[in-house]
DODREN-446990 format. One record per atom (N, C-alpha, C): y, z, x; residue in one letter; chain. Coordinates in Angstrom, 1 decimal. Layout:
N
<r <Y, Z, X>, A, A>
...
END
This chain:
203
<r <-26.6, -3.9, 13.8>, M, A>
<r <-25.3, -4.2, 14.5>, M, A>
<r <-24.8, -2.9, 15.3>, M, A>
<r <-23.7, -3.1, 16.0>, V, A>
<r <-22.6, -1.7, 17.0>, V, A>
<r <-21.8, -2.2, 15.4>, V, A>
<r <-20.7, -0.7, 15.0>, P, A>
<r <-20.2, -0.7, 13.9>, P, A>
<r <-18.8, -1.8, 14.3>, P, A>
<r <-18.7, -2.0, 16.0>, E, A>
<r <-17.6, -3.5, 16.1>, E, A>
<r <-17.9, -4.6, 15.6>, E, A>
<r <-18.8, -5.0, 15.8>, R, A>
<r <-19.6, -6.1, 15.4>, R, A>
<r <-19.5, -6.3, 13.6>, R, A>
<r <-20.0, -5.4, 13.2>, T, A>
<r <-19.7, -5.0, 11.5>, T, A>
<r <-18.9, -5.4, 11.2>, T, A>
<r <-17.5, -5.1, 11.6>, W, A>
<r <-16.2, -5.5, 11.2>, W, A>
<r <-16.3, -6.4, 11.4>, W, A>
<r <-16.8, -7.3, 12.8>, L, A>
<r <-16.3, -8.9, 12.7>, L, A>
<r <-16.7, -9.0, 11.6>, L, A>
<r <-17.9, -9.3, 11.3>, E, A>
<r <-18.8, -9.7, 10.0>, E, A>
<r <-17.9, -9.9, 8.6>, E, A>
<r <-17.6, -8.5, 9.0>, T, A>
<r <-16.6, -7.9, 7.9>, T, A>
<r <-15.3, -8.6, 7.1>, T, A>
<r <-14.7, -8.9, 8.4>, E, A>
<r <-13.3, -9.6, 8.4>, E, A>
<r <-13.6, -10.9, 7.7>, E, A>
<r <-14.6, -11.5, 8.0>, K, A>
<r <-15.1, -12.7, 7.6>, K, A>
<r <-15.2, -13.1, 5.7>, K, A>
<r <-15.9, -11.8, 5.7>, V, A>
<r <-15.9, -11.8, 4.1>, V, A>
<r <-15.0, -11.6, 3.6>, V, A>
<r <-13.8, -10.7, 4.0>, F, A>
<r <-12.5, -10.4, 3.4>, F, A>
<r <-11.8, -11.8, 3.4>, F, A>
<r <-12.1, -12.7, 4.4>, K, A>
<r <-11.1, -14.2, 4.0>, K, A>
<r <-11.7, -15.1, 3.1>, K, A>
<r <-12.7, -14.7, 2.5>, A, A>
<r <-13.6, -15.3, 1.9>, A, A>
<r <-13.4, -15.2, 0.4>, A, A>
<r <-13.2, -16.3, -1.0>, D, A>
<r <-12.8, -15.5, -1.9>, D, A>
<r <-14.6, -15.2, -2.4>, D, A>
<r <-14.6, -14.3, -4.1>, N, A>
<r <-15.8, -13.8, -4.3>, N, A>
<r <-16.5, -12.6, -3.3>, N, A>
<r <-15.4, -12.1, -2.3>, F, A>
<r <-15.6, -10.8, -1.1>, F, A>
<r <-16.5, -10.2, -1.8>, F, A>
<r <-16.2, -9.3, -3.0>, N, A>
<r <-17.0, -8.8, -3.6>, N, A>
<r <-18.4, -8.9, -3.8>, N, A>
<r <-18.9, -9.4, -4.2>, E, A>
<r <-20.5, -10.4, -3.8>, E, A>
<r <-21.4, -9.6, -2.9>, E, A>
<r <-20.6, -10.0, -2.0>, Y, A>
<r <-21.5, -9.2, -0.5>, Y, A>
<r <-21.2, -7.9, -0.8>, Y, A>
<r <-20.5, -7.2, -1.1>, F, A>
<r <-21.1, -5.4, -1.2>, F, A>
<r <-21.8, -5.4, -2.1>, F, A>
<r <-22.0, -6.1, -3.3>, I, A>
<r <-22.5, -5.8, -4.7>, I, A>
<r <-24.0, -6.0, -3.8>, I, A>
<r <-24.2, -7.1, -3.4>, T, A>
<r <-25.4, -7.3, -2.3>, T, A>
<r <-25.8, -6.7, -1.6>, T, A>
<r <-25.4, -5.9, -1.4>, L, A>
<r <-25.9, -4.6, 0.0>, L, A>
<r <-26.4, -3.4, -1.0>, L, A>
<r <-25.1, -3.1, -2.3>, I, A>
<r <-25.7, -2.2, -2.9>, I, A>
<r <-26.9, -2.0, -2.8>, I, A>
<r <-26.9, -3.6, -3.9>, N, A>
<r <-28.4, -3.7, -4.7>, N, A>
<r <-29.7, -3.6, -3.8>, N, A>
<r <-29.6, -4.2, -2.4>, L, A>
<r <-30.2, -4.0, -1.4>, L, A>
<r <-30.7, -2.4, -0.6>, L, A>
<r <-29.5, -1.8, -1.1>, N, A>
<r <-30.2, -0.4, -0.8>, N, A>
<r <-29.3, 0.0, 0.8>, N, A>
<r <-28.8, -1.0, 1.4>, A, A>
<r <-28.1, -0.8, 2.7>, A, A>
<r <-26.7, -0.6, 2.7>, A, A>
<r <-26.1, -0.3, 1.7>, F, A>
<r <-24.4, -0.5, 1.5>, F, A>
<r <-24.2, 1.1, 2.2>, F, A>
<r <-24.7, 2.1, 2.4>, N, A>
<r <-23.9, 3.3, 2.5>, N, A>
<r <-24.4, 3.4, 3.9>, N, A>
<r <-25.8, 3.0, 4.9>, Q, A>
<r <-26.2, 2.9, 5.7>, Q, A>
<r <-24.8, 1.5, 7.2>, Q, A>
<r <-24.5, 0.8, 6.1>, I, A>
<r <-24.0, 0.2, 7.1>, I, A>
<r <-22.0, 0.8, 6.9>, I, A>
<r <-21.4, 1.1, 5.8>, Y, A>
<r <-20.3, 1.3, 5.2>, Y, A>
<r <-20.4, 3.4, 5.1>, Y, A>
<r <-20.7, 3.9, 6.3>, P, A>
<r <-21.0, 5.3, 5.9>, P, A>
<r <-19.6, 5.9, 5.2>, P, A>
<r <-18.4, 5.1, 5.9>, D, A>
<r <-17.2, 5.8, 5.6>, D, A>
<r <-16.5, 5.3, 4.1>, D, A>
<r <-17.2, 4.4, 3.2>, L, A>
<r <-17.4, 4.5, 2.0>, L, A>
<r <-18.4, 4.8, 1.3>, L, A>
<r <-19.4, 5.6, 1.2>, K, A>
<r <-20.7, 5.8, 0.8>, K, A>
<r <-20.4, 6.5, -0.4>, K, A>
<r <-21.3, 5.7, -1.1>, D, A>
<r <-21.6, 6.0, -2.7>, D, A>
<r <-20.6, 5.1, -3.5>, D, A>
<r <-19.8, 4.3, -3.1>, L, A>
<r <-19.7, 2.9, -3.6>, L, A>
<r <-20.8, 2.4, -4.8>, L, A>
<r <-20.6, 2.3, -5.7>, D, A>
<r <-21.1, 1.1, -6.6>, D, A>
<r <-21.2, -0.4, -6.9>, D, A>
<r <-21.9, -1.0, -7.5>, S, A>
<r <-21.6, -2.4, -8.2>, S, A>
<r <-21.1, -2.3, -8.9>, S, A>
<r <-20.9, -1.1, -10.1>, E, A>
<r <-19.8, -1.2, -11.0>, E, A>
<r <-18.2, -0.9, -10.0>, E, A>
<r <-18.2, -0.4, -8.7>, F, A>
<r <-17.0, 0.0, -8.4>, F, A>
<r <-16.0, -1.9, -8.0>, F, A>
<r <-17.3, -2.7, -7.4>, F, A>
<r <-16.8, -3.8, -6.6>, F, A>
<r <-17.0, -4.8, -7.9>, F, A>
<r <-17.4, -4.2, -9.4>, S, A>
<r <-17.1, -5.1, -10.5>, S, A>
<r <-15.7, -5.2, -11.3>, S, A>
<r <-15.2, -3.9, -10.8>, S, A>
<r <-14.2, -3.6, -11.3>, S, A>
<r <-12.8, -4.8, -11.4>, S, A>
<r <-12.0, -4.5, -12.8>, H, A>
<r <-10.8, -5.7, -12.1>, H, A>
<r <-10.0, -6.2, -11.0>, H, A>
<r <-9.5, -4.8, -11.0>, L, A>
<r <-9.0, -4.7, -10.1>, L, A>
<r <-9.7, -5.6, -8.8>, L, A>
<r <-10.8, -5.5, -8.0>, I, A>
<r <-11.3, -5.8, -7.6>, I, A>
<r <-11.6, -7.6, -7.4>, I, A>
<r <-12.4, -7.8, -9.1>, L, A>
<r <-12.1, -9.0, -8.8>, L, A>
<r <-11.0, -10.0, -8.8>, L, A>
<r <-9.6, -9.1, -9.4>, E, A>
<r <-8.6, -9.9, -9.1>, E, A>
<r <-8.2, -10.3, -7.8>, E, A>
<r <-8.6, -9.1, -7.3>, S, A>
<r <-8.4, -9.7, -5.5>, S, A>
<r <-9.3, -10.5, -4.6>, S, A>
<r <-10.9, -10.6, -5.5>, A, A>
<r <-11.6, -11.4, -4.8>, A, A>
<r <-11.2, -13.1, -5.4>, A, A>
<r <-10.2, -13.0, -6.5>, K, A>
<r <-10.6, -14.8, -7.0>, K, A>
<r <-9.4, -14.9, -6.7>, K, A>
<r <-8.1, -14.4, -6.6>, Q, A>
<r <-6.8, -14.7, -6.1>, Q, A>
<r <-6.7, -15.5, -4.3>, Q, A>
<r <-6.1, -16.3, -4.3>, D, A>
<r <-5.8, -16.4, -2.7>, D, A>
<r <-4.7, -15.1, -2.1>, D, A>
<r <-5.4, -14.0, -2.1>, Y, A>
<r <-4.9, -13.0, -1.4>, Y, A>
<r <-5.3, -12.8, 0.5>, Y, A>
<r <-4.4, -12.4, 0.8>, S, A>
<r <-4.4, -12.1, 2.4>, S, A>
<r <-5.8, -11.0, 2.6>, S, A>
<r <-6.7, -11.2, 3.7>, P, A>
<r <-7.8, -10.2, 3.7>, P, A>
<r <-7.3, -8.9, 3.8>, P, A>
<r <-5.9, -8.6, 4.3>, E, A>
<r <-5.3, -7.1, 4.3>, E, A>
<r <-5.7, -6.2, 3.4>, E, A>
<r <-4.5, -7.8, 2.4>, I, A>
<r <-4.9, -6.9, 0.5>, I, A>
<r <-6.1, -6.5, -0.1>, I, A>
<r <-6.8, -7.8, 0.7>, R, A>
<r <-8.3, -7.4, 0.0>, R, A>
<r <-9.1, -6.4, 0.2>, R, A>
<r <-9.2, -5.9, 1.7>, F, A>
<r <-9.3, -4.8, 1.8>, F, A>
<r <-8.5, -3.6, 1.5>, F, A>
<r <-7.5, -3.5, 1.1>, A, A>
<r <-6.8, -2.4, 0.8>, A, A>
<r <-6.6, -2.3, -0.6>, A, A>
<r <-7.5, -3.1, -1.3>, S, A>
<r <-7.4, -3.0, -2.7>, S, A>
<r <-8.5, -1.9, -3.1>, S, A>
<r <-9.7, -2.0, -2.0>, I, A>
<r <-10.9, -1.0, -1.9>, I, A>
<r <-10.2, 0.4, -1.9>, I, A>
<r <-9.4, 1.1, -1.3>, F, A>
<r <-8.7, 1.9, -1.4>, F, A>
<r <-7.6, 1.9, -2.4>, F, A>
<r <-6.9, 1.2, -3.0>, Y, A>
<r <-6.1, 0.8, -4.4>, Y, A>
<r <-6.8, 1.5, -5.5>, Y, A>
<r <-8.2, 1.1, -5.5>, L, A>
<r <-9.3, 1.7, -6.7>, L, A>
<r <-9.6, 3.5, -6.3>, L, A>
<r <-10.2, 3.0, -5.0>, L, A>
<r <-10.2, 5.1, -4.7>, L, A>
<r <-9.4, 6.1, -5.4>, L, A>
<r <-7.6, 5.9, -4.8>, L, A>
<r <-6.5, 6.3, -5.7>, L, A>
<r <-6.6, 6.4, -6.9>, L, A>
<r <-6.8, 5.0, -7.6>, K, A>
<r <-6.8, 5.0, -9.4>, K, A>
<r <-8.0, 5.8, -9.8>, K, A>
<r <-9.1, 6.1, -8.9>, R, A>
<r <-10.5, 6.8, -9.6>, R, A>
<r <-10.2, 8.1, -9.6>, R, A>
<r <-8.7, 8.8, -8.9>, G, A>
<r <-8.9, 9.9, -8.8>, G, A>
<r <-8.7, 10.6, -7.5>, G, A>
<r <-9.1, 9.8, -6.3>, E, A>
<r <-9.0, 10.6, -5.1>, E, A>
<r <-8.0, 10.5, -4.5>, E, A>
<r <-7.6, 11.7, -4.2>, K, A>
<r <-6.3, 12.2, -3.7>, K, A>
<r <-5.8, 12.0, -2.9>, K, A>
<r <-6.1, 11.6, -1.8>, D, A>
<r <-6.1, 11.3, -0.6>, D, A>
<r <-7.1, 10.7, 0.1>, D, A>
<r <-6.7, 9.0, 0.7>, I, A>
<r <-7.6, 8.2, 1.7>, I, A>
<r <-7.1, 8.3, 2.9>, I, A>
<r <-6.2, 9.3, 3.7>, K, A>
<r <-6.3, 8.8, 4.9>, K, A>
<r <-7.2, 9.5, 5.7>, K, A>
<r <-7.7, 10.2, 5.8>, N, A>
<r <-9.1, 10.8, 6.7>, N, A>
<r <-9.8, 9.4, 6.0>, N, A>
<r <-10.4, 9.1, 5.4>, R, A>
<r <-11.2, 8.0, 4.9>, R, A>
<r <-11.0, 7.0, 5.9>, R, A>
<r <-10.2, 6.8, 5.8>, I, A>
<r <-9.3, 5.4, 6.6>, I, A>
<r <-9.6, 5.3, 7.8>, I, A>
<r <-9.0, 6.6, 8.1>, E, A>
<r <-8.8, 7.0, 9.7>, E, A>
<r <-10.0, 6.8, 10.3>, E, A>
<r <-11.3, 7.2, 9.7>, A, A>
<r <-12.8, 7.6, 10.1>, A, A>
<r <-13.4, 6.2, 10.2>, A, A>
<r <-12.6, 5.2, 9.2>, M, A>
<r <-13.5, 4.1, 9.1>, M, A>
<r <-13.0, 3.5, 10.5>, M, A>
<r <-11.6, 3.4, 10.4>, Q, A>
<r <-11.3, 2.5, 11.9>, Q, A>
<r <-11.9, 3.1, 13.2>, Q, A>
<r <-11.7, 4.0, 13.5>, E, A>
<r <-12.5, 5.2, 14.7>, E, A>
<r <-13.5, 4.8, 14.4>, E, A>
<r <-14.7, 4.6, 13.5>, N, A>
<r <-16.0, 4.0, 13.8>, N, A>
<r <-16.1, 2.4, 14.2>, N, A>
<r <-15.2, 1.2, 13.4>, M, A>
<r <-15.3, 0.1, 12.8>, M, A>
<r <-14.4, -0.3, 13.9>, M, A>
<r <-13.3, 0.3, 14.9>, R, A>
<r <-12.1, -0.4, 15.7>, R, A>
<r <-11.8, -1.6, 14.7>, R, A>
<r <-11.2, -1.4, 13.8>, F, A>
<r <-10.0, -2.7, 13.3>, F, A>
<r <-8.8, -2.5, 13.8>, F, A>
<r <-8.5, -3.4, 13.4>, A, A>
<r <-6.8, -3.5, 13.4>, A, A>
<r <-5.9, -2.7, 12.8>, A, A>
<r <-4.9, -2.4, 13.4>, N, A>
<r <-3.9, -1.5, 12.8>, N, A>
<r <-3.1, -2.3, 11.2>, N, A>
<r <-3.3, -3.6, 11.3>, S, A>
<r <-3.0, -4.4, 10.8>, S, A>
<r <-3.5, -4.2, 9.3>, S, A>
<r <-4.8, -3.8, 9.3>, Y, A>
<r <-5.5, -3.4, 8.1>, Y, A>
<r <-5.3, -1.8, 7.5>, Y, A>
<r <-5.4, -0.9, 8.8>, K, A>
<r <-4.7, 0.1, 8.4>, K, A>
<r <-3.2, 0.6, 8.0>, K, A>
<r <-2.3, -0.4, 7.8>, R, A>
<r <-1.3, 0.2, 7.6>, R, A>
<r <-0.9, -0.1, 6.1>, R, A>
<r <-1.6, -0.7, 5.3>, L, A>
<r <-0.9, -0.8, 3.9>, L, A>
<r <-2.2, 0.2, 2.8>, L, A>
<r <-3.2, 0.6, 3.5>, P, A>
<r <-3.6, 1.5, 2.7>, P, A>
<r <-3.2, 2.9, 2.8>, P, A>
<r <-2.6, 3.1, 4.2>, I, A>
<r <-1.6, 4.3, 4.5>, I, A>
<r <-0.3, 4.4, 3.3>, I, A>
<r <0.1, 3.1, 3.9>, I, A>
<r <1.3, 3.5, 3.0>, I, A>
<r <1.3, 3.2, 1.6>, I, A>
<r <0.2, 2.9, 1.0>, L, A>
<r <-0.2, 3.1, -0.3>, L, A>
<r <-0.3, 4.8, -0.8>, L, A>
<r <-0.8, 5.3, 0.1>, N, A>
<r <-1.4, 6.2, 0.1>, N, A>
<r <-0.2, 7.3, 0.1>, N, A>
<r <0.8, 7.0, 0.4>, N, A>
<r <2.0, 7.8, 0.5>, N, A>
<r <3.0, 7.4, -0.7>, N, A>
<r <2.7, 6.1, -1.2>, S, A>
<r <3.8, 5.9, -2.2>, S, A>
<r <3.4, 5.5, -3.2>, S, A>
<r <2.1, 5.8, -3.6>, L, A>
<r <1.5, 5.2, -5.0>, L, A>
<r <2.0, 6.5, -6.2>, L, A>
<r <1.7, 8.0, -5.7>, A, A>
<r <2.1, 8.5, -7.1>, A, A>
<r <3.3, 8.3, -7.3>, A, A>
<r <4.3, 7.7, -6.5>, L, A>
<r <5.7, 8.0, -6.8>, L, A>
<r <6.3, 6.7, -7.3>, L, A>
<r <5.3, 5.7, -7.1>, I, A>
<r <5.6, 4.6, -8.0>, I, A>
<r <5.0, 4.5, -9.5>, I, A>
<r <3.7, 5.3, -9.6>, E, A>
<r <3.4, 5.4, -10.7>, E, A>
<r <4.0, 6.4, -11.8>, E, A>
<r <5.3, 7.0, -11.1>, E, A>
<r <5.7, 7.8, -12.1>, E, A>
<r <6.8, 6.8, -13.4>, E, A>
<r <6.5, 7.6, -14.5>, D, A>
<r <7.3, 6.7, -15.7>, D, A>
<r <8.9, 6.3, -15.4>, D, A>
<r <9.1, 5.4, -16.2>, T, A>
<r <10.0, 4.4, -15.8>, T, A>
<r <11.4, 5.3, -16.1>, T, A>
<r <11.2, 6.0, -16.8>, S, A>
<r <12.5, 6.9, -17.1>, S, A>
<r <12.9, 7.9, -15.8>, S, A>
<r <11.8, 8.2, -15.0>, K, A>
<r <12.6, 8.7, -13.8>, K, A>
<r <13.1, 8.2, -12.6>, K, A>
<r <12.7, 6.6, -12.9>, F, A>
<r <13.3, 6.1, -11.5>, F, A>
<r <14.6, 5.8, -11.8>, F, A>
<r <15.5, 7.0, -11.3>, T, A>
<r <16.2, 7.2, -11.0>, T, A>
<r <16.8, 6.6, -9.9>, T, A>
<r <17.9, 6.4, -8.9>, A, A>
<r <18.8, 5.6, -8.0>, A, A>
<r <17.9, 7.0, -6.5>, A, A>
<r <17.9, 7.8, -6.8>, D, A>
<r <16.9, 8.9, -5.9>, D, A>
<r <15.7, 8.6, -5.8>, D, A>
<r <15.6, 8.4, -7.0>, H, A>
<r <13.8, 8.5, -6.5>, H, A>
<r <13.3, 6.7, -6.4>, H, A>
<r <14.0, 6.2, -6.8>, Q, A>
<r <13.6, 4.7, -6.4>, Q, A>
<r <13.7, 4.7, -3.9>, Q, A>
<r <14.9, 5.1, -3.9>, L, A>
<r <15.2, 5.4, -2.9>, L, A>
<r <14.2, 6.5, -1.8>, L, A>
<r <13.6, 7.5, -2.7>, R, A>
<r <12.2, 7.9, -2.1>, R, A>
<r <11.1, 6.6, -2.3>, R, A>
<r <11.3, 6.3, -3.0>, I, A>
<r <9.7, 5.4, -2.7>, I, A>
<r <10.1, 4.1, -1.6>, I, A>
<r <11.5, 3.7, -1.5>, I, A>
<r <11.8, 2.9, -0.6>, I, A>
<r <11.7, 3.8, 0.9>, I, A>
<r <12.0, 4.7, 0.6>, E, A>
<r <11.5, 5.5, 2.4>, E, A>
<r <10.3, 6.1, 2.2>, E, A>
<r <9.6, 6.0, 1.8>, S, A>
<r <8.2, 6.5, 1.9>, S, A>
<r <7.6, 5.3, 2.2>, S, A>
<r <7.7, 3.9, 2.7>, I, A>
<r <7.2, 2.8, 2.8>, I, A>
<r <7.9, 2.2, 3.8>, I, A>
<r <8.9, 2.9, 4.2>, D, A>
<r <9.3, 1.9, 5.3>, D, A>
<r <10.5, 0.9, 5.1>, D, A>
<r <10.6, 0.9, 4.2>, A, A>
<r <10.8, -0.9, 4.1>, A, A>
<r <12.5, -1.0, 4.4>, A, A>
<r <13.3, -0.2, 4.6>, I, A>
<r <14.2, -0.7, 5.2>, I, A>
<r <14.6, -1.3, 6.7>, I, A>
<r <13.7, -0.7, 7.3>, R, A>
<r <13.1, -1.3, 8.7>, R, A>
<r <12.4, -2.6, 9.0>, R, A>
<r <11.3, -2.4, 7.5>, N, A>
<r <10.4, -3.5, 7.2>, N, A>
<r <10.3, -3.6, 5.8>, N, A>
<r <11.2, -4.5, 5.5>, P, A>
<r <11.0, -5.1, 3.8>, P, A>
<r <10.1, -5.7, 3.6>, P, A>
<r <9.1, -6.1, 4.5>, E, A>
<r <7.8, -7.1, 3.9>, E, A>
<r <7.0, -6.0, 2.9>, E, A>
<r <7.2, -4.5, 3.7>, N, A>
<r <6.3, -3.4, 3.5>, N, A>
<r <6.6, -3.6, 1.6>, N, A>
<r <7.9, -3.6, 1.2>, L, A>
<r <8.0, -3.6, -0.2>, L, A>
<r <6.5, -5.0, -0.9>, L, A>
<r <7.4, -6.1, 0.1>, D, A>
<r <5.8, -7.3, -0.5>, D, A>
<r <4.8, -7.0, -0.6>, D, A>
<r <4.2, -6.5, 0.6>, Q, A>
<r <2.7, -6.4, 0.4>, Q, A>
<r <2.0, -5.2, -0.4>, Q, A>
<r <3.1, -4.2, -0.5>, I, A>
<r <2.7, -3.4, -1.8>, I, A>
<r <2.7, -3.4, -3.3>, I, A>
<r <3.7, -5.0, -3.2>, S, A>
<r <4.3, -5.1, -4.8>, S, A>
<r <2.7, -6.1, -5.0>, S, A>
<r <2.3, -6.7, -4.3>, K, A>
<r <1.0, -7.9, -4.7>, K, A>
<r <-0.1, -6.7, -5.0>, K, A>
<r <0.0, -5.7, -4.4>, L, A>
<r <-1.6, -5.0, -4.2>, L, A>
<r <-1.5, -4.3, -5.2>, L, A>
<r <-0.5, -3.6, -6.0>, I, A>
<r <-0.1, -2.6, -7.1>, I, A>
<r <-0.2, -3.7, -8.3>, I, A>
<r <0.3, -5.0, -8.4>, M, A>
<r <0.5, -6.1, -9.3>, M, A>
<r <-1.5, -6.4, -9.8>, M, A>
<r <-2.5, -6.1, -8.8>, L, A>
<r <-3.7, -6.3, -8.9>, L, A>
<r <-3.9, -5.6, -10.3>, L, A>
<r <-3.5, -4.8, -10.6>, D, A>
<r <-3.9, -3.9, -12.3>, D, A>
<r <-3.0, -4.4, -13.1>, D, A>
<r <-2.2, -5.7, -13.0>, H, A>
<r <-1.6, -6.1, -14.4>, H, A>
<r <-0.9, -5.4, -15.4>, H, A>
<r <-0.3, -4.0, -14.5>, S, A>
<r <0.6, -3.2, -15.3>, S, A>
<r <2.0, -4.1, -15.7>, S, A>
<r <2.2, -4.0, -16.7>, S, A>
<r <3.9, -4.5, -17.0>, S, A>
<r <4.9, -3.8, -16.6>, S, A>
<r <4.8, -2.5, -16.6>, N, A>
<r <5.6, -1.3, -16.1>, N, A>
<r <6.0, -1.7, -14.3>, N, A>
<r <4.8, -2.0, -13.7>, F, A>
<r <4.4, -2.2, -12.4>, F, A>
<r <6.1, -3.4, -12.3>, F, A>
<r <5.8, -4.6, -13.1>, T, A>
<r <6.6, -5.5, -12.6>, T, A>
<r <8.2, -4.8, -12.7>, T, A>
<r <8.2, -4.0, -13.7>, Q, A>
<r <10.1, -3.6, -14.0>, Q, A>
<r <10.0, -2.9, -12.7>, Q, A>
<r <9.2, -2.2, -12.5>, K, A>
<r <10.0, -1.5, -11.4>, K, A>
<r <9.8, -1.8, -9.9>, K, A>
<r <9.1, -3.0, -9.7>, I, A>
<r <9.1, -3.8, -8.4>, I, A>
<r <10.7, -4.3, -8.6>, I, A>
<r <10.6, -5.0, -9.5>, T, A>
<r <12.0, -5.6, -9.7>, T, A>
<r <13.2, -4.8, -10.0>, T, A>
<r <13.3, -3.5, -10.2>, A, A>
<r <14.0, -2.2, -9.6>, A, A>
<r <14.2, -2.5, -8.0>, A, A>
<r <13.3, -1.8, -7.5>, L, A>
<r <13.3, -1.9, -6.2>, L, A>
<r <13.2, -2.5, -5.1>, L, A>
<r <13.2, -3.6, -5.6>, Q, A>
<r <13.7, -5.0, -5.0>, Q, A>
<r <15.1, -5.3, -4.8>, Q, A>
<r <16.1, -4.9, -6.2>, K, A>
<r <17.3, -4.5, -6.3>, K, A>
<r <17.5, -3.7, -5.2>, K, A>
<r <16.9, -2.4, -5.7>, S, A>
<r <17.6, -1.0, -4.9>, S, A>
<r <17.3, -1.5, -3.4>, S, A>
<r <16.1, -2.1, -2.7>, L, A>
<r <16.1, -2.5, -1.3>, L, A>
<r <17.4, -2.8, -1.0>, L, A>
<r <17.5, -4.1, -1.5>, G, A>
<r <18.7, -5.0, -1.3>, G, A>
<r <19.9, -4.5, -0.7>, G, A>
<r <20.2, -3.5, -2.3>, N, A>
<r <21.6, -2.6, -1.8>, N, A>
<r <21.4, -1.6, -0.8>, N, A>
<r <20.5, -0.9, -0.4>, A, A>
<r <20.3, 0.1, 0.6>, A, A>
<r <20.4, -0.4, 2.2>, A, A>
<r <19.3, -1.6, 1.8>, K, A>
<r <20.1, -2.4, 3.2>, K, A>
<r <21.1, -2.8, 3.7>, K, A>
<r <22.4, -2.9, 3.0>, N, A>
<r <23.6, -2.9, 3.4>, N, A>
<r <24.3, -2.4, 3.9>, N, A>
<r <23.5, -0.9, 3.8>, I, A>
<r <24.3, 0.1, 4.3>, I, A>
<r <24.1, 0.1, 5.8>, I, A>
<r <24.7, 0.7, 6.7>, T, A>
<r <24.5, 0.5, 8.2>, T, A>
<r <25.3, 1.5, 9.1>, T, A>
<r <25.0, 2.0, 9.7>, I, A>
<r <25.5, 2.8, 10.6>, I, A>
<r <27.7, 2.5, 11.2>, I, A>
<r <27.3, 1.2, 10.7>, N, A>
<r <29.0, 0.5, 11.1>, N, A>
<r <29.9, 0.9, 9.6>, N, A>
<r <29.0, 1.3, 8.8>, N, A>
<r <29.8, 2.1, 7.7>, N, A>
<r <30.5, 3.7, 7.6>, N, A>
<r <29.7, 4.1, 8.8>, L, A>
<r <30.5, 5.1, 9.1>, L, A>
<r <31.3, 4.9, 10.2>, L, A>
<r <32.0, 6.6, 10.1>, D, A>
<r <32.9, 7.2, 11.0>, D, A>
<r <32.3, 8.1, 11.7>, D, A>
<r <31.7, 7.5, 12.8>, E, A>
<r <30.9, 8.2, 13.8>, E, A>
<r <31.3, 9.5, 14.3>, E, A>
<r <33.0, 9.7, 14.8>, S, A>
<r <33.6, 10.4, 15.3>, S, A>
<r <33.5, 11.4, 14.7>, S, A>
<r <32.9, 11.7, 13.5>, K, A>
<r <33.6, 12.8, 12.4>, K, A>
<r <31.6, 13.7, 11.8>, K, A>
<r <30.9, 12.6, 13.1>, L, A>
<r <29.8, 13.2, 12.1>, L, A>
<r <29.2, 13.1, 14.0>, L, A>
<r <28.1, 14.5, 13.7>, E, A>
<r <27.1, 14.8, 14.7>, E, A>
<r <25.4, 15.0, 14.2>, E, A>
<r <24.5, 14.5, 15.1>, G, A>
<r <23.1, 14.3, 15.0>, G, A>
<r <22.9, 14.1, 13.7>, G, A>
<r <22.3, 14.9, 12.7>, N, A>
<r <21.3, 14.9, 11.5>, N, A>
<r <22.2, 14.2, 10.5>, N, A>
<r <23.5, 14.5, 10.9>, E, A>
<r <24.8, 14.3, 9.6>, E, A>
<r <24.9, 12.8, 9.6>, E, A>
<r <24.4, 12.2, 10.9>, I, A>
<r <24.7, 10.7, 10.7>, I, A>
<r <23.6, 10.2, 9.6>, I, A>
<r <22.4, 10.7, 9.7>, A, A>
<r <21.2, 10.1, 8.9>, A, A>
<r <21.9, 10.4, 7.7>, A, A>
<r <21.9, 11.7, 7.1>, E, A>
<r <22.2, 12.3, 6.2>, E, A>
<r <23.4, 11.6, 5.2>, E, A>
<r <24.0, 11.5, 6.2>, R, A>
<r <25.6, 10.6, 5.5>, R, A>
<r <25.3, 8.8, 5.1>, R, A>
<r <24.6, 7.8, 6.2>, I, A>
<r <23.7, 6.7, 5.4>, I, A>
<r <23.0, 7.1, 4.3>, I, A>
<r <22.1, 7.9, 4.0>, R, A>
<r <21.6, 8.3, 3.0>, R, A>
<r <22.0, 8.4, 1.8>, R, A>
<r <23.2, 8.8, 1.7>, E, A>
<r <24.3, 10.1, 0.8>, E, A>
<r <24.8, 8.0, 0.5>, E, A>
<r <25.2, 6.9, 1.2>, L, A>
<r <26.2, 6.2, 1.1>, L, A>
<r <24.9, 5.1, 0.3>, L, A>
<r <24.0, 4.7, 0.9>, R, A>
<r <22.4, 4.2, 0.0>, R, A>
<r <22.4, 4.2, -0.8>, R, A>
<r <22.4, 5.7, -1.3>, L, A>
<r <22.2, 6.2, -2.8>, L, A>
<r <23.0, 5.9, -4.0>, L, A>
<r <24.8, 6.2, -3.2>, D, A>
<r <26.0, 5.8, -4.1>, D, A>
<r <25.5, 4.4, -4.5>, D, A>
<r <25.3, 3.3, -2.8>, A, A>
<r <24.9, 1.5, -3.6>, A, A>
<r <24.0, 1.4, -4.4>, A, A>
<r <22.6, 2.3, -4.4>, I, A>
<r <21.8, 2.2, -5.4>, I, A>
<r <22.2, 2.0, -7.1>, I, A>
<r <22.9, 3.3, -6.9>, E, A>
<r <23.6, 3.7, -8.2>, E, A>
<r <24.9, 2.8, -8.6>, E, A>
<r <25.5, 2.5, -8.1>, S, A>
<r <26.7, 1.7, -8.4>, S, A>
<r <26.1, 0.5, -8.9>, S, A>
<r <24.7, 0.0, -8.2>, N, A>
<r <24.4, -1.4, -9.3>, N, A>
<r <23.6, -1.4, -10.1>, N, A>
<r <23.1, -0.4, -10.8>, Q, A>
<r <22.0, -0.2, -11.6>, Q, A>
<r <22.5, -0.8, -12.8>, Q, A>
END
């Protein structure tokens, strides 16, 4: 099948529970690398990991199930999955809705995985900015569901803090400024300062 048709069939798989069994079957048939060259050399152990199994058995969206593969790649030491996901999209022509979450994760995971002692107001605002959550609050919800597949208690604490900080940061808009005294980048810088103050004062 042409790659585009392959993706149509793959998307059906991600909409079903136990989607990982499909990939394990392809691996056992020595067909996986040929069908998914941009995911080459992933093995059955990869698709049997607790993180993949969690997304496969619960009622998650196909986008989160797809992103769980790239989350595990990052967890296993891959430094940057952007090139891999972009090559796969170019080959298979899947919708940007599938690309969005892995790219957001790629930009934010290292920050999120920092020790909780480093979760200062500035650090939390950097995470919020890296996932573009002020303009798109749903991004934090999606990232939260994805990283919580790992069942880390620290993640629960961090996500709770980020949700509170996002709520405080969203309350700051250009209406809070006296624009007549500011020019160009000064407006954005001042808004960030006010958002930082709002997060700090509510910690």
